C-alpha positions as CSV (number, residue, x, y, z in Angstrom):
1,M,0.0,0.0,0.0
2,L,1.6,3.2,-1.1
3,G,1.4,6.4,1.0
4,A,0.1,9.8,0.1
5,R,0.3,13.2,1.8
6,V,-0.2,13.6,5.5
7,L,-1.6,17.0,6.5
8,G,0.3,19.4,8.6
9,D,-1.8,18.5,11.7
10,G,-1.0,14.8,11.3
11,R,-4.3,13.8,9.7
12,P,-4.3,11.7,6.5
13,S,-5.1,13.3,3.2
14,L,-8.2,12.0,1.4
15,A,-5.9,10.0,-0.9
16,L,-4.1,8.4,2.0
17,E,-7.3,7.5,3.7
18,R,-8.8,6.1,0.5
19,R,-5.7,3.9,-0.1
20,V,-5.8,2.5,3.5
21,L,-9.5,1.8,3.5
22,H,-9.1,-0.1,0.2
23,G,-6.1,-2.0,1.5
24,V,-8.0,-2.9,4.7
25,A,-10.9,-4.2,2.6
26,L,-8.6,-6.4,0.6
27,A,-6.9,-7.6,3.8
28,R,-10.2,-8.7,5.1
29,R,-10.7,-10.9,2.0
30,H,-7.2,-12.3,2.4
31,P,-6.9,-12.9,6.2
32,T,-3.4,-14.3,6.1
33,A,-2.0,-11.5,3.9
34,R,0.5,-9.0,5.3
35,L,0.2,-5.3,4.6
36,L,3.3,-3.4,3.7
37,L,2.7,0.3,4.3
38,S,5.1,2.5,2.5
39,G,5.8,6.2,2.9
40,G,8.2,8.5,4.7
41,A,7.7,12.0,6.1
42,T,7.2,13.9,2.9
43,G,5.4,17.0,4.1
44,G,5.5,17.2,7.9
45,P,6.7,15.5,11.0
46,L,4.8,12.3,10.7
47,D,5.7,9.6,8.2
48,E,3.0,8.2,6.0
49,A,3.5,4.6,7.0
50,R,2.8,5.3,10.7
51,V,-0.4,7.3,9.8
52,M,-1.5,4.4,7.6
53,A,-0.7,2.0,10.4
54,T,-2.9,3.9,12.8
55,L,-5.8,3.8,10.3
56,A,-5.3,0.1,9.6
57,L,-5.2,-0.7,13.4
58,G,-8.3,1.4,14.0
59,A,-10.0,-0.6,11.2
60,G,-9.3,-3.8,13.1
61,I,-6.1,-5.1,11.3
62,A,-3.8,-6.9,13.7
63,A,-0.4,-5.2,14.3
64,E,1.5,-8.4,13.4
65,R,0.1,-8.2,9.9
66,L,1.7,-4.8,9.3
67,I,5.1,-4.1,7.8
68,L,6.1,-0.5,7.9
69,E,8.5,1.1,5.4
70,D,9.0,4.7,6.6
71,R,11.9,6.0,4.4
72,A,10.4,6.4,0.9
73,L,9.9,10.0,-0.2
74,D,8.6,9.2,-3.7
75,T,7.2,6.4,-5.7
76,L,10.5,5.0,-6.8
77,G,11.6,5.1,-3.2
78,N,8.5,3.1,-2.3
79,A,9.8,0.4,-4.5
80,R,13.4,0.6,-3.5
81,H,12.7,0.6,0.2
82,S,9.9,-1.9,0.2
83,L,11.6,-4.6,-1.8
84,P,14.2,-5.5,0.9
85,L,11.3,-5.8,3.4
86,L,9.4,-8.0,1.1
87,R,12.5,-10.1,0.5
88,A,13.1,-10.5,4.2
89,A,9.5,-11.6,4.8
90,R,9.8,-14.0,1.8
91,I,6.9,-12.3,0.0
92,G,7.0,-12.8,-3.7
93,R,3.4,-11.9,-4.7
94,V,2.0,-8.4,-4.2
95,L,-1.2,-6.6,-4.7
96,L,-0.2,-3.0,-5.2
97,V,-2.6,-0.5,-3.7
98,T,-2.7,3.1,-4.9
99,D,-5.0,5.4,-6.8
100,P,-5.7,4.6,-10.4
101,S,-4.0,7.7,-11.8
102,H,-0.8,6.8,-9.8
103,M,-0.9,3.1,-10.7
104,P,1.1,3.2,-14.0
105,R,4.0,5.0,-12.4
106,A,3.8,2.7,-9.3
107,L,3.8,-0.5,-11.4
108,L,6.7,0.8,-13.5
109,S,8.7,1.7,-10.4
110,F,8.2,-1.7,-8.8
111,R,8.9,-3.6,-12.0
112,A,12.0,-1.5,-12.6
113,V,13.4,-2.2,-9.2
114,A,12.2,-5.8,-8.8
115,G,12.7,-7.1,-12.4
116,D,11.0,-10.4,-12.8
117,H,11.4,-11.4,-9.1
118,L,8.1,-10.1,-7.9
119,R,4.6,-11.1,-9.0
120,L,2.9,-7.8,-9.0
121,R,-0.8,-7.1,-9.6
122,A,-2.6,-3.8,-9.5
123,A,-5.3,-3.3,-6.9
124,P,-6.3,0.4,-7.6
125,T,-8.7,2.2,-5.2
126,P,-12.3,2.4,-6.4
127,R,-13.6,5.2,-8.5
128,P,-14.3,8.2,-6.3
129,A,-17.8,9.4,-5.6
130,G,-18.8,11.7,-8.4
131,G,-16.6,9.9,-11.0
132,W,-13.4,10.9,-12.7
133,L,-14.6,14.0,-14.5
134,N,-13.9,16.4,-11.7
135,R,-11.1,19.0,-11.3
136,R,-9.1,17.0,-8.7
137,A,-9.1,13.8,-10.8
138,V,-8.1,15.5,-14.0
139,F,-5.3,17.3,-12.1
140,G,-4.2,14.0,-10.7
141,V,-3.9,12.4,-14.2
142,L,-2.0,15.4,-15.6
143,R,0.4,15.4,-12.6
144,E,1.0,11.7,-13.0
145,M,1.8,12.1,-16.7
146,A,4.3,14.8,-16.0
147,A,5.8,12.8,-13.1
148,L,6.2,9.7,-15.3
149,G,8.1,11.7,-17.9
150,L,10.5,13.0,-15.2
151,V,11.1,9.6,-13.6
152,L,11.6,7.5,-16.7
153,P,15.5,7.9,-16.7
154,R,15.6,6.9,-13.1
155,L,13.4,3.8,-13.8
156,L,15.8,2.7,-16.6
157,I,18.7,2.9,-14.2
158,A,16.8,1.1,-11.5
159,R,15.9,-1.7,-14.0
160,R,19.6,-2.4,-14.6
161,R,20.2,-2.9,-10.9
162,A,17.1,-5.1,-10.3
163,A,18.8,-8.5,-10.4
164,S,20.8,-8.0,-7.3
165,L,17.9,-6.9,-5.1
166,F,15.9,-10.1,-5.2
167,P,18.2,-13.2,-4.9
168,F,15.4,-15.8,-4.9
169,P,13.8,-16.8,-8.2
170,P,10.6,-15.3,-9.4
171,D,8.7,-18.6,-9.0
172,A,9.6,-19.0,-5.3
173,P,6.6,-19.5,-3.1
174,P,5.2,-16.3,-1.6
C-alpha cells in the first residue's frame, strides 16, 4: 500500500485514507496476507507509514500483519525501500494498492526495481464518488503524466540494478 500526503496536523489526506481503506478491505478478504505500508515523512513531522498503520489498526487489522516502510519520499523510493522488506518476509506476490492515476508509475517503479522477481498485480482504489470527471481527478492524471516523464530515466537505471535486489527466483513461493 503506497502512501500519500499527511496533512500538517497529522491527519491523513483523502488520498491516503482512501488507499488505506481499500487495502483494509482487501486484507479482510485475504486474512493471512501481510500489509506493507510504504511512505516516509514527505510534508510534515509524521511519516505516511505510521499514519497508515494507525488507520489500519483502527479498522481492526492486527499489528502483526503490518510491515512499515517509513523511508520512501517518492514512488521509486516506495519500490526501493519496500523490496528488501518483502524479500526479508519471503513475500513474492504483491497486490499494489494506490490510486488509479498513480498506478502506472507505481507499477513501472516496482517492476524496474524488482525485475521479474516479484509477482505484481494492480489493486487500484475504487472510482471516487462523483466519478473521474472532476477537477481533482483531472489534475491527478495530468500530474502523473508529468511525473512519469520526469522519472523515466531513473526507472531505466533502477531496472539495470534489479537482479541484485531479489536473490530468490521469481517462481519462489510467496
